[in-house]
C-alpha positions as CSV (number, residue, x, y, z in Angstrom):
1,C,3.5,21.7,-1.4
2,G,1.7,19.8,1.3
3,I,2.7,17.3,4.0
4,S,2.5,13.7,3.0
5,G,-0.4,12.1,5.0
6,D,-2.0,15.3,5.9
7,L,-5.5,14.7,4.5
8,T,-7.1,17.4,6.6
9,C,-4.6,20.0,5.4
10,D,-4.0,21.3,8.9
11,R,-0.2,20.9,8.8
12,S,-0.2,18.0,11.2
13,L,-0.5,14.2,11.0
14,D,-3.0,12.8,13.5
15,A,-6.0,10.5,13.9
16,F,-8.2,12.8,11.9
17,D,-6.1,12.1,8.9
18,M,-6.4,8.4,9.5
19,V,-10.2,8.7,9.7
20,L,-10.3,10.5,6.3
21,C,-7.9,7.9,4.8
22,R,-10.2,5.1,5.9
23,R,-13.2,6.9,4.5
24,V,-11.5,7.2,1.2
25,L,-10.7,3.5,1.1
26,A,-14.3,2.7,1.9
27,D,-15.4,4.9,-1.0
28,E,-17.3,7.2,1.5
29,L,-15.2,10.2,0.6
30,K,-13.5,11.6,-2.5
31,L,-10.5,13.9,-2.0
32,K,-9.4,16.7,-4.3
33,G,-6.7,19.2,-4.5
34,L,-4.0,19.3,-1.8
35,A,-5.8,16.6,0.3
36,L,-5.7,14.2,-2.6
37,S,-2.0,14.9,-3.2
38,N,-1.2,14.5,0.5
39,S,-3.0,11.2,0.6
40,D,-0.5,9.5,-1.6
41,M,2.1,8.7,1.1
42,N,4.2,6.3,-1.0
43,G,4.3,8.2,-4.2
44,D,2.5,5.7,-6.5
45,S,-0.1,8.2,-7.7
46,K,-3.0,6.5,-5.9
47,T,-4.5,6.4,-2.4
48,D,-4.8,2.8,-1.3
49,V,-4.2,0.5,1.7
50,A,-0.4,0.9,1.4
51,D,-0.8,4.6,2.1
52,A,-3.1,3.9,5.1
53,V,-0.6,1.4,6.5
54,K,2.2,4.0,6.1
55,L,0.2,6.7,7.8
56,Q,-0.9,4.3,10.7
57,R,2.7,3.2,11.3
58,F,3.8,6.8,11.4
59,L,1.1,7.7,13.9
60,L,2.0,4.7,16.1
61,G,5.7,5.7,16.0
62,M,6.6,2.5,14.2
63,P,9.4,2.3,11.6
64,D,8.4,2.5,8.0
65,K,9.1,-0.9,6.5
66,T,8.3,0.1,2.9
67,E,11.6,2.1,2.5
């Protein structure tokens, strides 16, 4: 089991995860395995802008308004 939002699979959430998330959204990168699973932060079985927003809000210390 991975950490939601941990696209680098280094057991921490940081700007590197956000960079990968943006690359996925721009179709510059395809994730697989644990990284793909971790990228779905809102549990809707896809990686999209909603996941990026959730990750960015977490990194900025802002409350999650999607819950």
